C-alpha positions as CSV (number, residue, x, y, z in Angstrom):
1,M,9.8,-17.1,-19.7
2,V,12.8,-18.2,-21.7
3,V,16.3,-17.4,-20.5
4,R,19.2,-17.9,-22.9
5,M,22.3,-19.3,-21.2
6,P,25.4,-19.2,-23.5
7,W,28.4,-21.4,-22.6
8,R,31.3,-19.3,-21.5
9,T,34.4,-20.7,-23.2
10,E,35.3,-20.3,-26.8
11,E,36.0,-24.0,-27.2
12,S,32.6,-24.9,-25.9
13,R,31.0,-22.4,-28.2
14,R,32.6,-24.2,-31.2
15,S,31.7,-27.7,-30.0
16,V,28.4,-27.3,-28.2
17,P,25.4,-25.4,-29.5
18,M,23.9,-22.6,-27.4
19,T,21.6,-24.1,-24.8
20,V,18.1,-22.7,-24.2
21,R,16.6,-23.4,-20.8
22,T,13.1,-22.6,-19.7
23,V,12.8,-21.0,-16.3
24,E,9.4,-21.0,-14.6
25,P,8.9,-17.9,-12.4
26,P,7.6,-18.6,-8.9
27,Q,4.0,-18.0,-8.0
28,L,3.9,-15.0,-5.8
29,W,1.6,-15.3,-2.8
30,M,-0.8,-12.3,-2.5
31,P,-2.7,-12.3,0.8
32,H,-5.1,-9.7,-0.6
33,P,-6.2,-8.9,-4.2
34,L,-5.1,-5.6,-5.7
35,R,-8.0,-3.2,-5.5
36,V,-8.5,0.4,-6.5
37,N,-10.8,2.9,-4.8
38,P,-14.0,3.2,-6.7
39,Y,-13.8,7.0,-6.4
40,L,-10.7,7.1,-8.7
41,S,-12.7,8.8,-11.5
42,S,-13.8,11.5,-9.0
43,L,-10.2,12.2,-8.0
44,H,-9.1,12.3,-11.6
45,R,-11.8,14.9,-12.5
46,E,-10.8,17.2,-9.6
47,S,-7.1,16.3,-9.5
48,E,-5.8,19.7,-10.7
49,T,-8.5,21.8,-9.2
50,W,-6.9,22.1,-5.8
51,A,-3.4,22.4,-7.2
52,R,-4.7,25.3,-9.3
53,E,-6.3,27.0,-6.3
54,M,-3.1,26.7,-4.3
55,G,-1.1,28.3,-7.1
56,M,1.0,25.2,-7.8
57,L,0.3,25.1,-11.6
58,E,1.7,27.4,-14.2
59,G,-0.9,30.0,-15.3
60,Y,-3.3,29.5,-12.5
61,G,-3.2,31.8,-9.4
62,E,0.5,32.0,-8.7
63,L,1.4,34.3,-5.9
64,P,3.4,37.4,-6.8
65,G,7.1,36.7,-7.0
66,H,6.7,33.0,-6.5
67,P,6.6,30.9,-9.7
68,A,4.4,27.9,-10.0
69,I,5.8,24.5,-9.2
70,W,4.6,22.4,-12.1
71,S,3.2,22.7,-15.6
72,R,-0.1,20.9,-16.2
73,T,1.7,18.3,-18.2
74,K,4.1,17.5,-15.5
75,F,1.4,17.5,-12.8
76,H,-0.8,15.0,-14.6
77,A,2.2,12.8,-15.5
78,M,2.7,12.2,-11.7
79,T,-0.8,10.6,-11.5
80,V,-1.2,11.5,-7.9
81,D,-4.9,10.5,-8.2
82,Q,-3.9,6.9,-9.0
83,L,-1.3,6.8,-6.2
84,T,-4.0,7.8,-3.7
85,A,-6.7,5.5,-5.0
86,W,-4.6,2.4,-5.2
87,T,-3.1,2.9,-1.7
88,L,-6.5,3.6,-0.1
89,P,-9.0,1.3,-1.8
90,D,-11.5,1.4,1.0
91,A,-11.5,5.1,1.9
92,P,-14.7,7.1,1.6
93,L,-14.6,10.0,-0.8
94,P,-14.0,12.8,1.8
95,A,-11.1,10.9,3.4
96,L,-9.7,10.0,-0.1
97,R,-9.9,13.5,-1.3
98,L,-8.1,14.8,1.8
99,N,-5.3,12.2,1.4
100,H,-5.1,13.1,-2.2
101,R,-4.6,16.8,-1.5
102,F,-2.0,15.9,1.2
103,N,-0.1,13.8,-1.3
104,I,-0.1,16.7,-3.8
105,W,1.1,19.0,-1.1
106,A,4.0,16.7,-0.1
107,L,5.2,16.4,-3.7
108,A,4.8,20.2,-4.1
109,W,7.0,20.7,-1.0
110,D,9.6,18.3,-2.3
111,D,9.8,19.7,-5.8
112,H,9.7,23.3,-4.7
113,F,12.5,22.7,-2.1
114,A,14.7,20.9,-4.6
115,S,14.3,23.6,-7.4
116,A,14.4,26.7,-5.2
117,F,17.1,25.7,-2.7
118,K,19.0,22.5,-3.3
119,Q,19.7,23.2,-7.0
120,T,20.7,26.8,-6.2
121,G,22.6,26.0,-3.0
122,D,20.5,28.6,-1.1
123,L,20.9,27.3,2.5
124,P,19.7,30.5,4.2
125,G,16.7,30.6,1.9
126,A,16.0,26.9,2.8
127,R,16.2,27.7,6.5
128,L,13.8,30.6,6.2
129,F,11.4,28.6,4.1
130,T,11.4,25.8,6.6
131,A,11.0,28.1,9.6
132,R,8.0,29.8,8.0
133,L,6.4,26.4,7.4
134,H,6.7,25.7,11.1
135,A,4.4,28.7,11.7
136,F,1.7,26.8,9.8
137,L,2.1,23.7,12.0
138,R,1.0,25.0,15.3
139,P,-0.4,22.4,17.7
140,E,-3.2,24.8,19.0
141,P,-6.5,24.4,17.2
142,D,-7.2,28.1,17.4
143,A,-3.6,29.2,16.4
144,R,-3.5,32.1,14.0
145,L,-1.6,31.3,10.9
146,P,0.5,33.8,8.9
147,E,-0.5,34.9,5.5
148,P,0.8,32.4,2.9
149,V,3.4,33.8,0.4
150,N,3.9,30.8,-1.8
151,A,2.0,27.7,-3.1
152,V,3.5,25.4,-0.5
153,E,2.4,27.6,2.4
154,R,-1.0,28.2,0.8
155,G,-1.5,24.4,0.5
156,I,-0.6,23.6,4.1
157,A,-2.7,26.4,5.4
158,D,-5.7,25.0,3.6
159,L,-5.0,21.5,4.8
160,Q,-4.7,22.6,8.4
161,Q,-8.4,23.7,8.2
162,H,-9.5,20.2,7.2
163,L,-7.1,17.7,8.6
164,F,-8.5,17.7,12.1
165,P,-12.2,17.4,12.4
166,P,-13.6,17.7,16.0
167,G,-13.4,14.0,16.7
168,L,-9.7,13.9,15.7
169,A,-8.6,17.3,17.1
170,H,-6.3,15.5,19.6
171,W,-4.1,14.4,16.6
172,R,-3.1,17.9,15.8
173,H,-0.2,18.1,18.2
174,D,1.5,14.8,17.2
175,F,0.8,15.1,13.5
176,N,2.1,18.6,13.2
177,R,5.2,17.8,15.2
178,A,5.8,14.8,12.8
179,L,5.2,17.0,9.8
180,A,7.6,19.6,11.1
181,R,10.3,16.9,11.4
182,Y,9.5,15.9,7.8
183,V,10.1,19.4,6.4
184,D,13.2,19.8,8.6
185,A,14.7,16.8,6.7
186,G,15.1,19.0,3.6
187,S,17.5,21.4,5.4
188,R,19.3,18.6,7.0
189,S,20.5,17.4,3.6
190,W,23.2,20.1,4.0
191,P,25.9,18.7,6.3
192,T,26.2,22.0,8.2
193,A,22.5,22.7,8.4
194,A,20.6,22.8,11.6
195,P,16.8,22.2,11.7
196,A,14.4,25.0,12.6
197,A,12.8,24.8,16.0
198,S,9.8,22.4,15.9
199,P,6.5,23.5,17.4
200,T,6.0,22.3,20.9
């Protein structure tokens, strides 16, 4: 890598030619090689399938009165499949697929919240939206969930059916409490906002 270092004074510019110095970048120590999950191609093929089914993409299953969150072009530009495959290189396909869908959902929540509430200044709407999401984050495994009315609710309702297999059912309480705090953070971005009550 070559870095050009000009002298700073006008006098020196007239008397001394510009000096070119070669800078050798340091060798970065990598304890582990970069690896990508071998199921990346499978994620890429099915990447938009779940988003379509949840009503997140324009022209595919939007719920009445609730516009889609992304166009197909914008969705694929996010490359959520690559994000998931590079961060979980050793995950088996079922776990990778589930993490992939959760990543899609988290981005959908963020983009929907920003466009529907932050950009419009609709704090009451944001509070209602957040409170409804809490109803999908019940700690009880047999809790009855409300009927989803938008793509974000439909996505989390679907995930709740798959996130906690029998061997990991004990994670439901702590995970859903943490997720409730995560969605509360959106409303807290307003200085006067108070978070909705988290599930207990």
